[in-house]
ZASE-915264 format. One record per residue: residue number from 1; chain; x, y, z of N, C-alpha, C, O in turn. Coordinates in Angstrom, 3 decimals, always signed. Layout:
residues N
NUM  A  X  Y  Z  X  Y  Z  X  Y  Z  X  Y  Z;
...
END
This chain:
residues 198
1  A  -55.250  -22.951  +27.307  -54.376  -21.427  +26.750  -53.882  -21.687  +25.183  -52.917  -22.350  +24.805;
2  A  -54.594  -21.150  +24.607  -54.343  -20.591  +22.801  -53.212  -19.935  +22.600  -53.014  -18.767  +22.934;
3  A  -52.354  -20.738  +21.992  -51.056  -19.474  +21.256  -51.570  -19.711  +20.087  -51.944  -20.727  +19.502;
4  A  -51.521  -18.468  +19.815  -51.949  -18.052  +18.472  -50.738  -18.282  +17.694  -49.693  -17.878  +18.205;
5  A  -50.663  -18.988  +16.292  -49.730  -19.391  +15.211  -49.844  -18.855  +14.015  -50.734  -19.455  +13.413;
6  A  -49.463  -18.169  +13.489  -49.822  -17.258  +12.297  -48.503  -17.055  +11.372  -47.364  -16.619  +11.535;
7  A  -49.292  -17.620  +10.282  -48.145  -17.953  +8.991  -48.836  -16.727  +7.796  -50.011  -16.620  +7.445;
8  A  -47.733  -15.969  +7.396  -47.397  -15.096  +6.638  -47.057  -15.382  +5.617  -46.171  -16.236  +5.643;
9  A  -47.523  -14.871  +4.090  -46.977  -14.944  +2.943  -45.885  -13.777  +3.113  -45.985  -13.281  +4.235;
10  A  -45.412  -13.503  +2.749  -44.538  -12.373  +2.667  -44.137  -11.960  +1.162  -43.649  -12.658  +0.273;
11  A  -44.557  -10.388  +1.165  -44.276  -10.085  -0.038  -43.137  -10.201  -1.237  -43.185  -10.197  -2.467;
12  A  -42.033  -10.312  -0.192  -41.074  -10.851  -0.576  -40.836  -12.240  -1.361  -40.031  -12.151  -2.288;
13  A  -41.211  -13.073  -1.215  -41.857  -14.282  -1.580  -41.084  -14.528  -3.077  -41.657  -13.870  -3.946;
14  A  -39.945  -15.296  -3.592  -39.749  -15.156  -5.203  -40.625  -15.971  -5.338  -40.806  -16.742  -4.395;
15  A  -41.553  -16.106  -6.653  -42.036  -16.552  -7.543  -41.921  -16.796  -9.153  -42.297  -16.145  -10.128;
16  A  -41.059  -18.336  -8.941  -40.130  -18.404  -10.450  -41.251  -17.726  -11.878  -42.456  -17.917  -12.037;
17  A  -40.441  -17.049  -12.590  -40.661  -16.649  -13.594  -41.226  -17.594  -14.827  -40.520  -17.229  -15.767;
18  A  -41.973  -18.445  -15.247  -41.961  -19.715  -15.929  -41.780  -19.709  -17.423  -41.912  -20.701  -18.140;
19  A  -41.339  -18.012  -17.982  -40.655  -17.899  -18.590  -39.344  -18.515  -18.559  -39.164  -19.019  -19.667;
20  A  -38.162  -18.744  -17.670  -37.065  -18.981  -17.243  -36.857  -20.062  -17.052  -37.319  -20.662  -16.081;
21  A  -36.120  -20.572  -17.919  -35.376  -21.958  -17.762  -34.409  -22.125  -16.323  -33.794  -21.272  -15.684;
22  A  -34.550  -23.505  -16.130  -33.795  -23.813  -14.541  -32.401  -22.891  -14.571  -32.106  -22.563  -15.720;
23  A  -31.728  -22.537  -13.816  -30.451  -21.990  -13.686  -30.980  -20.630  -14.595  -30.376  -20.581  -15.666;
24  A  -31.617  -19.912  -14.477  -31.135  -18.881  -15.420  -31.767  -17.492  -14.733  -32.628  -17.643  -13.867;
25  A  -31.390  -16.266  -15.073  -32.019  -15.313  -13.940  -32.197  -14.068  -15.188  -31.330  -13.795  -16.019;
26  A  -33.506  -13.435  -15.071  -33.486  -12.459  -16.061  -32.587  -11.075  -15.989  -32.080  -10.703  -14.930;
27  A  -32.442  -10.338  -17.257  -31.468  -9.652  -17.165  -32.481  -8.423  -18.148  -33.141  -8.867  -19.087;
28  A  -32.513  -7.147  -17.883  -32.700  -5.960  -18.332  -31.655  -5.596  -19.698  -32.101  -5.151  -20.756;
29  A  -30.537  -5.811  -19.509  -29.574  -5.849  -20.416  -29.186  -6.222  -21.555  -30.233  -6.743  -21.941;
30  A  -28.261  -6.389  -22.635  -28.138  -7.197  -23.639  -26.442  -7.660  -23.496  -25.661  -7.161  -24.306;
31  A  -26.163  -8.169  -22.940  -24.786  -8.736  -22.291  -24.024  -8.380  -24.065  -24.688  -8.087  -25.059;
32  A  -22.792  -8.499  -24.015  -22.156  -8.616  -25.232  -20.585  -9.671  -24.978  -19.529  -9.332  -24.444;
33  A  -20.902  -10.755  -25.477  -20.375  -12.476  -25.329  -20.075  -12.898  -26.647  -20.952  -13.346  -27.386;
34  A  -18.189  -12.716  -27.188  -18.148  -12.985  -28.115  -16.837  -13.888  -28.234  -16.139  -13.619  -27.256;
35  A  -16.383  -14.594  -28.820  -15.282  -15.777  -28.926  -14.066  -15.009  -29.441  -12.970  -15.566  -29.383;
36  A  -14.173  -13.729  -29.960  -13.178  -13.229  -30.417  -13.658  -11.519  -31.509  -14.849  -11.371  -31.784;
37  A  -12.799  -10.612  -31.912  -13.257  -9.330  -32.062  -14.202  -9.601  -33.116  -14.403  -10.661  -33.709;
38  A  -14.847  -8.273  -33.280  -16.369  -8.297  -34.021  -16.013  -7.681  -35.151  -15.714  -6.488  -35.113;
39  A  -15.981  -8.652  -36.756  -15.596  -8.331  -37.781  -16.571  -6.793  -38.511  -17.653  -6.245  -38.302;
40  A  -15.684  -6.656  -39.199  -16.358  -5.490  -39.701  -16.651  -5.880  -41.061  -15.787  -6.221  -41.869;
41  A  -18.287  -5.801  -41.370  -18.437  -6.518  -42.756  -19.397  -5.440  -43.655  -20.541  -5.170  -43.288;
42  A  -18.773  -4.846  -44.908  -19.596  -4.260  -45.719  -20.703  -4.558  -46.146  -20.751  -5.782  -46.269;
43  A  -21.662  -4.065  -46.451  -22.751  -4.487  -46.731  -22.629  -4.981  -48.149  -23.289  -5.981  -48.430;
44  A  -21.832  -4.392  -49.146  -21.646  -4.184  -50.338  -21.235  -5.645  -50.466  -21.638  -6.289  -51.435;
45  A  -20.310  -6.309  -49.369  -19.677  -7.691  -49.636  -20.265  -8.954  -48.727  -19.742  -10.037  -48.462;
46  A  -21.812  -8.284  -48.277  -22.019  -9.426  -47.242  -22.729  -10.303  -48.245  -22.919  -9.985  -49.418;
47  A  -23.219  -11.784  -47.507  -24.178  -12.633  -48.397  -24.037  -13.471  -47.039  -23.293  -13.535  -46.061;
48  A  -25.819  -14.404  -47.836  -25.793  -15.547  -46.635  -25.594  -16.340  -47.988  -25.512  -15.840  -49.110;
49  A  -25.530  -17.760  -47.630  -25.704  -18.907  -48.453  -25.982  -20.012  -47.936  -26.029  -20.054  -46.707;
50  A  -26.191  -20.964  -48.541  -27.036  -21.946  -48.428  -26.046  -23.486  -49.130  -26.274  -23.738  -50.313;
51  A  -25.346  -24.120  -48.618  -24.611  -25.137  -49.610  -24.801  -26.327  -48.861  -24.500  -26.371  -47.669;
52  A  -25.404  -27.553  -49.633  -26.006  -28.829  -49.739  -24.774  -29.926  -49.801  -23.792  -29.552  -50.442;
53  A  -24.718  -31.252  -49.201  -23.738  -31.850  -48.947  -23.631  -32.133  -50.795  -22.672  -32.821  -51.145;
54  A  -24.148  -31.853  -51.403  -23.676  -32.523  -53.331  -23.237  -30.953  -53.816  -23.216  -30.719  -55.024;
55  A  -23.012  -30.265  -53.192  -22.143  -29.135  -53.736  -23.311  -27.802  -54.227  -22.789  -26.819  -54.753;
56  A  -24.187  -27.800  -54.123  -25.606  -26.673  -54.364  -25.010  -25.934  -53.361  -24.486  -26.218  -52.284;
57  A  -25.312  -24.471  -54.247  -24.645  -22.983  -53.208  -25.839  -22.347  -54.042  -26.052  -22.296  -55.254;
58  A  -26.552  -21.872  -52.911  -27.718  -20.728  -53.001  -26.973  -19.546  -52.359  -26.086  -19.805  -51.546;
59  A  -27.283  -18.192  -52.676  -26.800  -17.322  -51.801  -27.139  -15.794  -52.417  -27.221  -15.398  -53.579;
60  A  -27.304  -15.095  -51.097  -28.502  -13.719  -51.683  -27.600  -12.681  -50.981  -27.286  -12.803  -49.797;
61  A  -27.284  -11.877  -51.590  -26.623  -10.274  -51.265  -27.861  -9.686  -50.455  -29.052  -9.992  -50.398;
62  A  -27.041  -8.675  -49.829  -27.606  -7.889  -49.060  -29.312  -7.413  -49.205  -30.280  -7.452  -48.446;
63  A  -29.034  -6.886  -50.821  -30.561  -6.130  -51.404  -31.474  -7.767  -51.705  -32.687  -7.883  -51.884;
64  A  -30.806  -8.482  -51.691  -31.650  -9.615  -51.951  -32.258  -10.446  -50.442  -33.269  -11.064  -50.109;
65  A  -31.384  -10.160  -50.023  -32.085  -10.683  -48.306  -32.986  -9.879  -48.404  -34.112  -10.343  -48.227;
66  A  -32.886  -8.538  -48.684  -33.818  -7.589  -47.712  -35.064  -7.621  -48.157  -35.996  -7.295  -47.421;
67  A  -35.335  -8.207  -50.028  -36.266  -7.796  -50.414  -37.058  -9.731  -50.264  -38.136  -10.011  -50.790;
68  A  -36.658  -10.219  -49.886  -37.183  -11.346  -48.833  -38.102  -11.223  -48.199  -38.083  -10.086  -47.726;
69  A  -39.429  -12.063  -47.720  -40.083  -11.715  -46.727  -39.955  -11.778  -45.500  -39.753  -12.788  -44.826;
70  A  -40.090  -10.494  -45.091  -39.506  -10.027  -43.595  -40.762  -10.626  -42.292  -41.958  -10.710  -42.573;
71  A  -40.376  -10.879  -41.324  -41.089  -11.180  -40.439  -40.657  -10.586  -38.432  -39.678  -10.897  -37.754;
72  A  -41.377  -10.049  -38.209  -41.491  -9.535  -36.733  -41.590  -10.953  -36.020  -42.368  -11.878  -36.252;
73  A  -40.715  -10.862  -35.216  -40.441  -11.897  -34.298  -40.208  -10.826  -32.757  -39.546  -9.810  -32.545;
74  A  -41.318  -11.857  -31.726  -41.038  -11.360  -30.275  -40.692  -12.676  -29.780  -41.444  -13.650  -29.799;
75  A  -39.477  -12.644  -29.326  -38.707  -13.797  -28.738  -37.673  -13.597  -27.490  -36.891  -12.652  -27.384;
76  A  -37.862  -14.929  -26.345  -37.114  -14.761  -25.572  -35.842  -15.345  -25.887  -35.630  -15.827  -26.999;
77  A  -34.942  -15.329  -24.928  -33.399  -15.493  -25.431  -32.496  -15.851  -24.268  -32.220  -14.890  -23.550;
78  A  -31.926  -17.121  -23.889  -31.399  -17.546  -23.133  -29.883  -18.204  -23.205  -29.674  -19.317  -23.687;
79  A  -28.584  -17.116  -22.505  -27.236  -17.487  -22.595  -27.046  -18.502  -21.330  -27.516  -18.679  -20.207;
80  A  -26.062  -19.061  -22.209  -25.424  -20.165  -21.367  -24.464  -19.801  -20.024  -23.916  -20.580  -19.245;
81  A  -24.467  -18.442  -20.044  -23.838  -18.209  -18.866  -25.118  -17.442  -17.809  -24.984  -16.528  -16.994;
82  A  -26.085  -18.050  -18.115  -27.286  -18.250  -16.954  -28.105  -16.595  -17.032  -28.980  -16.354  -16.201;
83  A  -27.736  -15.561  -18.062  -28.344  -14.618  -18.207  -29.933  -15.215  -19.039  -30.020  -16.252  -19.697;
84  A  -31.157  -14.139  -18.745  -32.186  -14.641  -20.076  -32.567  -13.306  -20.051  -32.569  -12.597  -19.045;
85  A  -33.021  -12.839  -21.633  -33.677  -11.723  -21.667  -35.105  -11.704  -22.296  -35.512  -12.392  -23.233;
86  A  -35.569  -11.055  -21.795  -37.474  -11.733  -22.374  -38.441  -10.735  -22.890  -38.741  -9.688  -22.317;
87  A  -38.911  -11.167  -24.050  -39.719  -10.045  -24.876  -39.200  -9.279  -25.634  -39.588  -8.128  -25.832;
88  A  -37.524  -10.231  -26.562  -36.915  -9.281  -27.358  -37.626  -9.345  -28.847  -38.005  -10.375  -29.406;
89  A  -37.734  -7.720  -29.458  -38.638  -8.335  -30.591  -37.111  -7.802  -31.722  -36.146  -7.039  -31.687;
90  A  -37.818  -8.909  -32.710  -36.440  -9.041  -33.834  -37.409  -8.582  -35.231  -38.630  -8.470  -35.336;
91  A  -36.458  -8.404  -36.089  -37.349  -8.643  -37.747  -36.183  -9.590  -38.281  -35.149  -9.563  -37.612;
92  A  -36.210  -10.382  -39.341  -35.652  -11.221  -40.245  -36.547  -12.011  -41.310  -37.742  -11.963  -41.600;
93  A  -35.469  -12.751  -41.765  -36.260  -13.394  -42.575  -36.192  -14.892  -42.369  -35.128  -15.483  -42.551;
94  A  -37.436  -15.610  -41.946  -37.419  -17.036  -41.822  -36.537  -18.045  -42.308  -36.713  -18.302  -43.499;
95  A  -35.558  -18.750  -41.681  -34.832  -20.065  -42.792  -35.927  -20.731  -43.403  -35.591  -21.093  -44.531;
96  A  -37.170  -21.064  -43.113  -38.441  -21.215  -43.954  -37.839  -20.896  -45.472  -37.473  -21.530  -46.462;
97  A  -37.956  -19.620  -45.068  -38.197  -18.916  -46.529  -36.793  -19.445  -47.375  -36.912  -19.960  -48.487;
98  A  -35.789  -19.306  -46.886  -34.660  -19.181  -47.338  -34.347  -20.766  -47.812  -33.389  -20.985  -48.553;
99  A  -35.119  -21.738  -47.392  -34.960  -23.091  -47.619  -36.051  -23.438  -48.552  -36.269  -24.584  -48.947;
100  A  -36.687  -22.446  -48.867  -38.366  -23.014  -50.020  -37.106  -23.940  -51.393  -37.378  -24.946  -52.048;
101  A  -36.402  -23.502  -51.407  -35.628  -24.190  -52.997  -34.812  -25.339  -52.144  -35.061  -26.409  -52.699;
102  A  -34.163  -25.498  -51.310  -33.266  -26.520  -51.342  -33.787  -28.010  -51.103  -34.749  -28.154  -50.349;
103  A  -33.334  -28.874  -51.569  -33.519  -30.191  -51.355  -32.574  -30.741  -50.696  -31.488  -30.786  -51.274;
104  A  -32.653  -31.237  -49.523  -31.487  -31.893  -48.961  -31.811  -33.196  -48.078  -32.408  -32.939  -47.032;
105  A  -31.537  -34.479  -48.304  -31.127  -35.488  -47.573  -30.653  -34.954  -45.791  -31.109  -35.372  -44.727;
106  A  -29.913  -34.224  -45.970  -28.941  -33.822  -44.721  -30.250  -33.672  -43.163  -31.472  -33.543  -43.243;
107  A  -29.600  -33.733  -42.216  -30.032  -33.623  -40.876  -29.566  -32.775  -40.040  -30.066  -32.310  -39.015;
108  A  -28.043  -32.506  -40.804  -27.424  -30.950  -39.685  -27.114  -30.106  -40.431  -27.088  -30.311  -41.645;
109  A  -26.848  -29.117  -39.966  -25.872  -27.768  -40.401  -24.838  -27.146  -39.714  -24.858  -27.102  -38.484;
110  A  -23.985  -26.688  -40.329  -22.810  -25.656  -39.433  -23.063  -24.336  -39.731  -22.779  -24.042  -40.892;
111  A  -23.409  -23.642  -39.202  -23.517  -22.264  -39.328  -22.194  -21.531  -39.494  -21.677  -21.521  -38.378;
112  A  -21.409  -20.914  -40.368  -20.124  -20.112  -40.736  -20.611  -18.636  -40.251  -21.716  -18.123  -40.429;
113  A  -19.744  -18.227  -39.747  -20.008  -16.691  -39.590  -18.673  -15.786  -39.936  -17.520  -16.028  -39.580;
114  A  -19.051  -14.894  -40.571  -17.832  -14.271  -40.737  -17.291  -13.595  -39.959  -17.776  -12.601  -39.419;
115  A  -15.570  -14.308  -39.697  -14.716  -13.986  -38.730  -14.428  -15.295  -38.429  -13.564  -15.407  -37.560;
116  A  -14.968  -16.543  -38.962  -14.354  -18.347  -38.555  -15.132  -18.284  -37.532  -14.708  -19.157  -36.774;
117  A  -16.052  -17.757  -37.033  -16.883  -19.000  -35.592  -17.722  -20.027  -36.332  -18.184  -19.763  -37.443;
118  A  -17.905  -21.073  -35.797  -19.111  -22.441  -36.271  -19.728  -22.637  -35.572  -19.310  -22.645  -34.414;
119  A  -21.124  -22.919  -35.858  -22.049  -23.634  -34.557  -22.935  -24.400  -35.127  -23.764  -24.000  -35.944;
120  A  -22.745  -26.189  -34.511  -23.743  -26.809  -35.318  -25.153  -27.120  -34.850  -25.281  -27.388  -33.656;
121  A  -26.396  -27.120  -35.748  -27.526  -26.665  -35.629  -28.164  -28.038  -36.572  -28.010  -28.086  -37.792;
122  A  -28.813  -29.000  -35.871  -29.837  -29.961  -36.119  -31.120  -28.956  -37.614  -31.510  -27.789  -37.606;
123  A  -31.315  -29.756  -38.352  -32.037  -29.027  -39.185  -33.505  -28.753  -38.651  -34.130  -27.762  -39.031;
124  A  -34.024  -29.659  -37.767  -34.820  -29.720  -37.038  -35.397  -28.444  -36.285  -36.528  -28.123  -35.918;
125  A  -34.192  -27.877  -36.212  -33.879  -27.001  -35.107  -34.391  -25.608  -35.837  -34.929  -24.681  -35.230;
126  A  -34.099  -25.642  -37.366  -33.919  -24.324  -38.003  -35.000  -24.382  -39.130  -34.942  -23.644  -40.113;
127  A  -35.970  -25.281  -38.935  -37.245  -24.752  -39.916  -38.191  -25.270  -39.039  -38.004  -25.839  -37.963;
128  A  -39.350  -24.979  -39.685  -40.635  -25.117  -38.819  -41.160  -23.820  -38.075  -42.130  -23.867  -37.319;
129  A  -40.538  -22.799  -38.308  -40.831  -21.833  -37.654  -39.989  -21.228  -36.741  -40.175  -20.114  -36.251;
130  A  -38.965  -22.044  -36.492  -38.110  -22.008  -35.243  -36.860  -20.845  -35.043  -36.468  -20.246  -34.042;
131  A  -36.467  -20.819  -36.339  -35.225  -19.918  -36.185  -35.521  -19.042  -37.649  -36.215  -19.387  -38.605;
132  A  -34.594  -17.568  -37.413  -34.614  -16.473  -38.645  -33.059  -16.340  -38.849  -32.252  -16.950  -38.148;
133  A  -32.733  -15.539  -39.810  -31.554  -14.528  -40.053  -32.319  -13.565  -39.324  -33.537  -13.679  -39.183;
134  A  -31.490  -12.400  -38.745  -32.393  -11.659  -38.456  -31.088  -10.287  -38.425  -29.859  -10.256  -38.348;
135  A  -32.145  -9.323  -38.529  -30.946  -7.526  -39.208  -31.099  -6.420  -38.499  -30.372  -5.429  -38.568;
136  A  -32.450  -6.623  -37.508  -33.174  -5.715  -36.584  -33.192  -6.192  -35.310  -33.230  -7.376  -34.976;
137  A  -33.169  -5.441  -34.763  -33.805  -5.755  -32.882  -34.040  -4.238  -32.459  -33.359  -3.273  -32.808;
138  A  -35.108  -4.243  -31.664  -35.780  -3.142  -31.184  -36.704  -1.705  -32.365  -37.326  -0.661  -32.175;
139  A  -36.321  -2.417  -33.365  -36.603  -1.295  -34.482  -35.661  -0.769  -34.863  -35.913  +0.156  -35.636;
140  A  -33.989  -1.052  -34.542  -32.977  -0.802  -34.981  -31.991  -1.591  -35.609  -31.528  -2.578  -35.036;
141  A  -31.631  -1.249  -36.725  -30.567  -2.083  -37.401  -29.797  -2.636  -36.319  -29.244  -1.813  -35.590;
142  A  -29.585  -4.329  -35.962  -28.861  -4.582  -35.338  -26.907  -4.060  -35.068  -26.102  -4.044  -35.999;
143  A  -26.675  -3.824  -34.116  -25.435  -3.690  -33.801  -24.876  -4.636  -34.006  -25.219  -5.791  -33.753;
144  A  -23.377  -4.023  -34.785  -21.915  -4.938  -35.180  -21.689  -5.839  -33.799  -21.490  -7.050  -33.701;
145  A  -21.793  -4.797  -32.745  -21.728  -5.739  -31.438  -22.276  -6.931  -30.997  -21.702  -7.815  -30.361;
146  A  -23.369  -6.897  -31.360  -24.140  -8.206  -30.978  -24.844  -8.916  -32.277  -25.969  -9.415  -32.307;
147  A  -23.643  -8.809  -33.623  -23.645  -9.716  -34.347  -24.449  -8.992  -35.926  -24.992  -9.678  -36.793;
148  A  -24.327  -7.621  -35.942  -24.966  -7.047  -37.302  -23.826  -7.127  -38.391  -22.777  -7.570  -37.922;
149  A  -23.775  -6.788  -39.811  -25.408  -6.690  -39.751  -26.370  -7.642  -39.655  -27.527  -7.221  -39.665;
150  A  -26.165  -9.059  -39.546  -27.063  -10.056  -39.412  -26.563  -11.394  -38.529  -25.443  -11.903  -38.567;
151  A  -27.332  -11.678  -37.992  -26.977  -13.147  -37.270  -28.187  -14.309  -37.023  -29.387  -14.052  -36.915;
152  A  -27.589  -15.599  -36.964  -28.647  -16.283  -36.734  -29.279  -16.363  -35.774  -28.636  -16.466  -34.729;
153  A  -30.501  -16.354  -35.701  -31.560  -16.223  -34.340  -32.519  -17.603  -34.103  -33.551  -17.908  -34.700;
154  A  -31.730  -18.413  -32.891  -32.312  -19.871  -32.994  -33.021  -19.632  -31.419  -32.889  -20.493  -30.550;
155  A  -33.700  -18.494  -31.206  -34.467  -18.552  -29.478  -34.162  -19.356  -28.551  -33.465  -19.160  -27.555;
156  A  -34.960  -20.721  -29.063  -35.474  -21.841  -28.591  -34.164  -22.026  -27.833  -34.293  -21.870  -26.619;
157  A  -32.788  -22.354  -28.303  -31.739  -23.267  -27.848  -30.399  -22.141  -27.357  -30.436  -21.202  -28.152;
158  A  -29.586  -21.994  -26.627  -28.968  -21.472  -25.484  -28.232  -20.551  -27.119  -28.094  -20.799  -28.316;
159  A  -27.959  -19.490  -26.199  -27.771  -18.158  -27.418  -26.117  -18.098  -28.193  -25.721  -17.376  -29.108;
160  A  -25.439  -19.106  -27.449  -24.397  -19.895  -28.561  -24.538  -20.107  -29.505  -23.589  -20.067  -30.288;
161  A  -25.687  -20.410  -29.870  -26.070  -21.029  -31.263  -26.846  -20.206  -32.301  -27.227  -20.652  -33.384;
162  A  -27.046  -18.909  -31.837  -27.913  -18.271  -32.397  -26.483  -16.897  -33.146  -26.360  -15.679  -33.017;
163  A  -25.619  -18.057  -33.952  -24.352  -17.173  -34.398  -24.472  -15.694  -35.123  -25.105  -15.341  -36.118;
164  A  -23.632  -14.992  -34.245  -23.304  -13.555  -34.969  -22.671  -13.442  -35.971  -22.132  -14.482  -36.350;
165  A  -22.484  -12.362  -36.704  -22.217  -11.926  -38.152  -22.525  -13.175  -39.185  -21.575  -13.621  -39.829;
166  A  -23.749  -13.707  -39.341  -23.818  -14.641  -40.132  -23.747  -14.663  -41.372  -24.427  -13.951  -42.111;
167  A  -22.650  -15.744  -41.845  -22.423  -15.864  -43.376  -23.073  -16.686  -44.202  -23.575  -16.330  -45.268;
168  A  -23.099  -18.223  -43.579  -24.140  -19.445  -43.931  -24.074  -20.501  -43.438  -23.277  -20.692  -42.519;
169  A  -24.613  -21.157  -43.746  -25.132  -22.562  -43.818  -24.464  -23.784  -44.480  -24.618  -23.907  -45.695;
170  A  -23.881  -24.520  -43.942  -23.215  -25.431  -44.777  -24.038  -26.962  -44.483  -23.741  -27.585  -43.464;
171  A  -24.816  -27.371  -45.197  -25.851  -28.845  -44.874  -24.845  -29.895  -44.823  -24.054  -30.253  -45.695;
172  A  -25.058  -30.400  -43.413  -23.995  -32.046  -43.236  -25.014  -33.289  -42.955  -26.101  -33.311  -42.377;
173  A  -24.264  -34.296  -43.572  -24.895  -35.539  -43.077  -24.602  -35.714  -41.698  -25.697  -36.009  -41.221;
174  A  -23.754  -35.707  -40.761  -23.293  -35.917  -39.407  -23.233  -34.286  -38.940  -23.050  -33.254  -39.585;
175  A  -23.484  -34.567  -37.458  -23.621  -33.880  -36.081  -22.071  -33.227  -36.160  -21.261  -33.969  -35.605;
176  A  -21.507  -32.065  -36.697  -20.252  -31.915  -36.724  -20.243  -30.675  -35.818  -20.852  -29.624  -36.023;
177  A  -19.258  -31.051  -34.532  -19.041  -29.996  -33.689  -18.498  -28.453  -34.060  -17.426  -28.540  -34.659;
178  A  -18.830  -27.399  -33.919  -18.856  -26.392  -34.049  -17.309  -25.519  -33.087  -16.329  -26.250  -32.945;
179  A  -17.247  -24.636  -32.739  -16.504  -24.064  -31.698  -16.371  -24.137  -30.533  -15.307  -24.563  -30.083;
180  A  -17.596  -23.673  -29.539  -17.564  -23.992  -28.726  -17.856  -25.354  -27.974  -17.551  -25.617  -26.811;
181  A  -18.632  -26.312  -29.051  -19.303  -27.538  -28.772  -17.804  -28.719  -28.770  -17.677  -29.812  -28.218;
182  A  -16.676  -27.787  -29.780  -15.135  -28.662  -29.472  -14.357  -28.161  -28.273  -13.193  -28.541  -28.148;
183  A  -14.921  -27.298  -27.331  -14.470  -26.818  -26.146  -14.900  -27.348  -24.964  -14.267  -27.235  -23.915;
184  A  -16.299  -28.118  -25.110  -16.491  -28.564  -24.018  -18.030  -28.349  -23.721  -18.613  -28.832  -22.750;
185  A  -18.602  -27.559  -24.692  -20.445  -27.145  -24.623  -21.265  -28.572  -25.100  -20.798  -29.550  -25.684;
186  A  -22.174  -28.407  -24.794  -23.019  -29.425  -25.371  -23.638  -29.390  -27.018  -23.881  -28.293  -27.521;
187  A  -23.846  -30.551  -27.732  -23.795  -30.163  -29.041  -24.910  -29.885  -29.309  -25.146  -29.231  -30.325;
188  A  -25.974  -30.336  -28.408  -27.271  -29.061  -28.790  -27.639  -28.244  -28.115  -28.465  -27.575  -28.737;
189  A  -27.481  -27.850  -27.040  -28.182  -26.838  -26.310  -29.372  -26.032  -25.997  -29.577  -24.821  -26.087;
190  A  -30.127  -27.048  -25.592  -31.187  -26.775  -24.880  -31.459  -26.477  -23.646  -31.405  -27.400  -22.833;
191  A  -31.842  -25.046  -23.151  -31.908  -24.707  -22.510  -33.227  -25.143  -21.071  -33.121  -24.679  -19.936;
192  A  -34.023  -25.809  -21.377  -35.078  -26.176  -21.003  -34.616  -27.498  -20.460  -35.417  -28.140  -19.781;
193  A  -33.208  -28.058  -20.719  -33.059  -29.221  -20.227  -31.362  -29.014  -19.708  -30.548  -29.937  -19.689;
194  A  -31.182  -28.141  -19.463  -29.520  -27.871  -18.946  -28.749  -28.030  -19.649  -27.583  -28.079  -19.258;
195  A  -29.072  -28.178  -20.982  -27.898  -29.038  -21.712  -26.557  -27.688  -21.966  -26.615  -26.972  -22.965;
196  A  -25.316  -27.505  -20.811  -24.786  -26.280  -20.697  -23.566  -27.049  -21.893  -23.106  -26.713  -22.985;
197  A  -23.443  -27.897  -21.226  -21.723  -28.961  -21.313  -21.492  -30.325  -21.601  -22.051  -31.044  -20.773;
198  A  -20.976  -30.841  -22.326  -21.232  -32.354  -22.941  -20.739  -33.179  -21.877  -20.769  -34.405  -21.981;
END
């Protein structure tokens, strides 16, 4: 006597989205996580700078920054606290553009924010079409809570590397830990390798 055994593929069986790194889940929200209060930065006092290890300093005012070649970027972002937001549309200036007149032997940068926040990022993670200074999200100027008037955008690394209220980049010969890195977070922060903590 034949006993029928049937195997069903249930419609609710979870298929992992290949856009999500390990340990991440998708959110439709845009959570606000900061290390301190959001600074208020008047546009006429905003600047972005790059300083090299030999003391050369380049800077852009807000108007000069907006006059630089702009790019629209659609990227996913991944927060170390395990949420990811997919297909975000940003507008900003590529760091490749801002580095056009910079010659440096340095391999690393420390990102400095208005308000004192810092994070370290290797130059190879900032150049080659990988990072931007972004001032617009979803067709609107970036809200202060999300780092406006402008933030660093390094979407292939955990989002704490995308420093809010970006002020500038200091080029360094060594990888100098920033705020979260000095408090136990990973020096690099690749979400696909789950580089969350040191």
